[in-house]
N, C-alpha and C positions, 0 to 999 in steps of 0.2 A: 431424563435419558442422557447418557453420557456417550460421546463419540471419542473413543480412544485415539483414533487416527486423525481426528480433526485438529487443524492448526489455526490459530487466531492471532492476528496482529491488528490492534486498534490504536490509531493515533488520534489525538484530539488537540486542536489548537483553539484556544479562547483568545480572541483578538479584541482588545480594548484600545481606545485612542492612545493611551500611554503605556500599555503593557501587553505582552504576549505570554500566555501561559501554555505549556505543553504537557501532555501526559501520554503514557503509552501502556497498553495492557497486552500481554502475550500469554498464549497457552500453547505448549508443545512446539515452540519456535526457538531455535538456538540463536544466539547473537549473530552468528554468521548468516543464518537464514533471514533474520530481520534486516540486516544490511543489504542483502540481495534484493529483498522485497522493496526496500526503500529506493534502491537504484532503479528497479523496474518502474516504480511509480514516477520517479523523476524523469526517466527516459520517455515514459508515456506522456507526461505533461508537456515536456519540451517538444515532442513530435506533434502533438495536437495543437500547440501554440504555433508551430511553424506552418501547419495546415490551416490556421485561422479558425480553428474550432473553439466554440465556447464550452462544449460539453467534454471537458478534458478527462473526466473520470468515467469512461465507458469501456472498461477492459475487463475481460475475464479469461483465465487460462486454466486449462485442465492438464492432468498428467499426460493425456494423449497428445496435446500440443507440443510437449517437450520431446516426444519420440520422433517427430518429423525432422 
């Protein structure tokens, strides 16, 4: 089943003691959108670190959130 409007950005970091490998997969995401999503993730991580949270990846945003 194909979702034409679905957008996907997947980042993977493989961290070894002497090496870090990164890979990225996108579907229907422009380079500008990818940069914006990365900025949102960075801001979320920094905010949760400031709050002393360990669960730094607990965010979800819908189109309705953007209308506020």
